[in-house]
ZAMARGU-4260 file (C-alpha; in steps of 0.2 Angstrom, whole numbers, plus 5000, padded with zeros to 4 digits):
<rodrens>
0) 5462/5504/5373 | 5444/5509/5373 | 5439/5525/5365 | 5439/5538/5376 | 5422/5546/5371
5) 5429/5562/5373 | 5446/5566/5369 | 5456/5583/5364 | 5469/5588/5350 | 5486/5595/5356
10) 5489/5616/5355 | 5493/5623/5340 | 5506/5633/5346 | 5513/5619/5353 | 5514/5609/5339
15) 5521/5624/5330 | 5537/5625/5342 | 5537/5605/5342 | 5540/5604/5322 | 5551/5620/5321
20) 5561/5610/5337 | 5561/5596/5328 | 5568/5603/5312 | 5553/5605/5302 | 5545/5586/5303
25) 5535/5576/5316 | 5540/5558/5314 | 5527/5550/5322 | 5514/5550/5334 | 5508/5535/5343
30) 5493/5543/5350 | 5483/5550/5339 | 5467/5550/5325 | 5464/5555/5311 | 5458/5572/5315
35) 5471/5576/5327 | 5485/5573/5315 | 5477/5587/5305 | 5486/5598/5317 | 5499/5587/5321
40) 5506/5582/5303 | 5516/5567/5310 | 5522/5555/5294 | 5516/5540/5304 | 5502/5539/5318
45) 5493/5529/5328 | 5475/5529/5332 | 5467/5518/5345 | 5463/5504/5334 | 5481/5500/5331
50) 5487/5505/5350 | 5503/5512/5348 | 5504/5506/5366 | 5509/5488/5355 | 5517/5495/5343
55) 5536/5498/5336 | 5542/5517/5339 | 5557/5516/5326 | 5557/5535/5323 | 5570/5549/5320
60) 5557/5559/5334 | 5541/5558/5341 | 5526/5569/5348 | 5517/5563/5360 | 5501/5568/5368
65) 5490/5552/5378 | 5474/5550/5378 | 5466/5556/5398 | 5456/5541/5403 | 5460/5525/5413
70) 5466/5508/5405 | 5460/5492/5416 | 5474/5480/5417 | 5470/5469/5402 | 5475/5487/5392
75) 5491/5492/5396 | 5508/5485/5388 | 5514/5467/5397 | 5532/5471/5409 | 5546/5473/5400
80) 5558/5466/5413 | 5557/5449/5419 | 5554/5452/5439 | 5545/5468/5438 | 5525/5466/5444
85) 5510/5466/5434 | 5498/5475/5446 | 5480/5473/5443 | 5473/5488/5444 | 5466/5504/5432
90) 5480/5515/5430 | 5480/5533/5422 | 5483/5530/5402 | 5495/5546/5405 | 5505/5539/5416
95) 5506/5520/5404 | 5508/5530/5390 | 5524/5541/5401 | 5531/5527/5405 | 5533/5517/5391
100) 5540/5531/5382 | 5552/5534/5393 | 5558/5513/5393 | 5557/5514/5373 | 5569/5530/5372
105) 5580/5521/5386 | 5580/5505/5374 | 5583/5520/5362 | 5569/5514/5350 | 5567/5534/5345
110) 5582/5548/5346 | 5572/5561/5356 | 5554/5565/5360 | 5540/5579/5365 | 5529/5574/5379
115) 5512/5583/5384 | 5505/5578/5398 | 5488/5586/5406 | 5488/5580/5422 | 5495/5587/5436
120) 5498/5572/5445 | 5505/5560/5432 | 5518/5575/5428 | 5526/5574/5448 | 5521/5554/5449
125) 5534/5555/5434 | 5547/5565/5441 | 5546/5557/5459 | 5544/5539/5461 | 5544/5534/5442
130) 5562/5542/5443 | 5560/5550/5425 | 5573/5564/5426 | 5571/5575/5409 | 5570/5592/5406
135) 5553/5599/5406 | 5544/5614/5399 | 5528/5618/5414 | 5518/5631/5401 | 5513/5647/5408
140) 5496/5647/5400 | 5484/5631/5401 | 5483/5623/5383 | 5473/5627/5370 | 5466/5609/5368
145) 5455/5607/5351 | 5440/5592/5352 | 5447/5577/5343 | 5432/5582/5331 | 5432/5585/5311
150) 5428/5602/5317 | 5441/5605/5329 | 5432/5614/5342 | 5442/5623/5354 | 5438/5616/5373
155) 5432/5631/5382 | 5434/5629/5401 | 5451/5622/5401 | 5455/5615/5418 | 5473/5606/5416
160) 5489/5612/5416 | 5501/5606/5402 | 5518/5599/5406 | 5531/5597/5392 | 5544/5583/5396
165) 5559/5583/5382 | 5568/5564/5380 | 5583/5572/5372 | 5594/5561/5361 | 5611/5553/5367
170) 5621/5565/5352 | 5625/5582/5357 | 5612/5579/5373 | 5619/5599/5380 | 5617/5604/5364
175) 5599/5598/5360 | 5596/5602/5379 | 5601/5619/5376 | 5590/5620/5359 | 5574/5613/5370
180) 5578/5629/5385 | 5579/5641/5373 | 5565/5635/5361 | 5552/5632/5374 | 5556/5647/5385
185) 5541/5655/5374 | 5529/5643/5382 | 5533/5642/5399 | 5546/5640/5413 | 5560/5626/5407
190) 5567/5615/5422 | 5584/5606/5418 | 5593/5594/5432
</rodrens>
């Protein structure tokens, strides 16, 4: 994976909400960095060197904020289905990570996940074309992102919106979706289909 010259760290309020939602701990952050994990405080994380796209995500819960860059075909994971076309073009990293998260959730590599997407196109594409039909919270305020540097300086003039996708566990689905609704309604409008 290409190291972005300027990547961002998740908003502190979203991480606090997610940590509480997961019962006080985040097990895995598959697209992180040393600086980002100062905020997320996941038990385990993969940085750009370890490339979480190619790692196992076996865990109880995970938090994912994919990088905002494009990935070349060679940087994207190989298709997992036998007859799926492997298209030869660059794709949004957020789209690639969200698709992979969805496929790993379907295969039950993890119990539940919270995914922050800051690309409106990816958020709409995922629900329409990709058929990712999970609860989502549209943040009422633009996420207060931080620069991925040691000082974690806040980003000024943020122009992105925030979409928080919830991949619930198979057990107690209704209870967990209700809990997601109650918890994340403080941050924005929650849609459940």
